[in-house]
N, C-alpha and C positions, 0 to 999 in steps of 0.2 A: 851707627847712632840709633838709639832707641826712639821710636816714634812717640810723639806726645800722647798722653792719655786723653781719651775723649770723654766729655761730659756724658753721663749715662742717659740723661733725658734726650740729648741731641742724637746719641747713638740709636736710641729706640725710634725716634722720629725718622732718622735716615733710613732705617730698615723697614719702617712701616709709615708711609706718608699720611695714612688715615688715623694715626694714633692720636694726634692732637684734636682733630674734630670729634673723634669718638669719645675722648676724655671729656671734652666740653659738653657734649650731648648727654653724657652720663649724669653730670651734675645737674643739668637743666631738667632731665627726666626725674631725678630724685626729688628735686624741688617741686616739680609739677605734681608728683604723687603725694606731696605733703610730708615727705621725710624731713627730719631735722638735720640740716647740713650746716648749722651755725653754732654748734656747741663750743668750738674753740673760740669763736668770736665773742660769745657771751662771757667766757672766762676773761678774755682780754679787756672787755668793757668794764668788768668789775675791778680790774687792777689799776685803772686810771681815772682821772677826773674828766668830766664832760668837756669836750672841745680839745682833747689832747692831740698832740702830733704823733701819729702812728705810722710806722713803716711796715708794710706787708712784704716780707722778703721771700721771693719765690711764690708770688701771689696766684699764679695759675689763672683761673677764670674770674678771680676777684671775689669769691664767695665770702672770705673772711673780711678783707679790707672793705669790700663793698657794703656789707652789713654794718660795719663799724662807722662808715661814712654816713649811713642813714641814721645813726644814733647821734650825729652831730660832731664826730671827730674829724680832724684834718688828716686825711689818709693819702699816702703815696704807696703805690704798689709797683714792684719791679719783678720782671720775669724774662727769661731768655727766649721764650717761645712767642713769636709775633702773633700767631693765631690766637693763643690764649689771651694775650693783651687786647686784641681786637674784640674778643668776646667780653672781656671785663669792661671795656669802654662802652659797649652797647648796653650791657646788663646793669652796670653800676656807674652812671655818668657823674655822680657827685664826687667821686674820688679822682685822683690823678694817677695815670698808669704809664709806665715807662718800660721799654724793652731794654734789658741789660743782663749781663752775667754777674752773679753775686761776687765773683772773684775780682772784678775790675770796674764795678759800677760807681757812679757818683750821682747823688741827688743834689742839684745846685739851686740856690735861691736866685732871686731877681738880679742880685749884684754879682752872681757867680760864686758866692761862698757856699761851702758845703753845709747842707742842712743837717740839723741834729733833731733827734726824735725822743719823745718821752718814753715810748715803748716800741720795741721791734719784735715782731712775731714772725716765726717761720714754722709752719705746720705742714702736714701732708707728706712727711718723709723727705722734704726738700733737700736736706743736707746729705742724704744718702745718694742722691743723684750727682753730687759733685765728684769729679775725679779726685784721686788722692792729691794731685798737685794743686787742685783748686781749693782744698779745704782751709788751709791756713790763710791764704789771701782773702777768701770769702769772710772768714771770721774776723779778720783784721778790718776789712771794709765795713762790716756791720758795727764793730766797736767804734770806728771813727765817726759813724753816723749816730751814735748813741749819746744822748745828753749826759752830762756828768753825773746827774742823779737819776738817770733813766734806768729802765730794766729791759731785759731781753728774755723772751720765752721761746724755746725751740723744742719741738717734739718729733720723735721718730721711733720706729720699731727696731727690735733686735733682728739679727740674721739678715741684714741688708748690706753687709760689707763695711760698716762703720761701727766698731765696738764702742760702747758707752764710755769705757775708760779712755780710749783713744780720743774721743770727742772732748772729754773733760780736760785731757792733757793739752790738746790743741787750744782749747779756750784759755787755759792758763797761760800758754805760751804767748798769746797775742794780747794779754793784759785784761782778761775777763775773769771775774771771780764767781764761782758757783754759789748762789745764795740758797736755793732750795732744789730738791730733786724729788719728783713725783713719778707715778706710773700711769696717770691719766690726766686729761685736761680738766677733770673735776677734782684734782689734787688728792688722789688716793696715795697711800704710802708707796715708797719705791718697790719695784719688782724687776724681774729679769727680762720681761717681754717688751716693755715700752718705757721710753724715757721722756719726761717733760722736765726740762731744765730751765730754771729761772736764774739769770745771770745779771751782773752789773759790772761796771768798770772798776778795776782795782784802784 
C-alpha cells in the first residue's frame, strides 16, 4: 500500500523544527525594518466593502488577515501550523485565528452553521504546500465557505509543483469559475511566472 502524501509544510517542519519560528521572525523583522508586507492585503481591501467577512486561508502569521481586521473587516484566519497561529493571535488580536488544514477545516458560527465569507484570500504560495491528495478537498472546502456572490483570490508562483493549468482544472472540478487571471497582486497582465486567480462560485 502506498503511504499517504504528506503536506509539504508539515514535512518541512518535521525535518526542521525551527522552521516555523524562523518564518515568523522573518516577517516580524521585515515589518520592523519598515518593509511593505501588506501589499496583498491592500488589494483585498480594495475588492470588498468596509466591514466585509474575509477568510484568510493559510494565514500563517496573520500579516494579511490581521491588517484587514485593522481596517474594520471581520476576519477569520486558518492555518495548520499552531506556532504561526499563536503568533497571529499575539500580533493581530482583532481577528479570529483557528488551527486547521484547508483540506478538512470548517469555520462554524454560534449555532454550528458553516460560515460564509464575502472574500477568501490565499496568498504566499499556500496552495503549493498542499499534497496532491489535499488539493481538491481544500478547494472544495474553500468553495463551501464562499458566499454565493463572493470572490476568492489565490496567488502562487510557478515551478512549485502545482501547474497553473492543473490548478484551474481543479477549481473547475469543484465548482469554481475563473473570473480573472493576473500575474501580480497589483493586477498586471497574465504571465508565466506567477498566478493571481480571482474566482467565484459557478
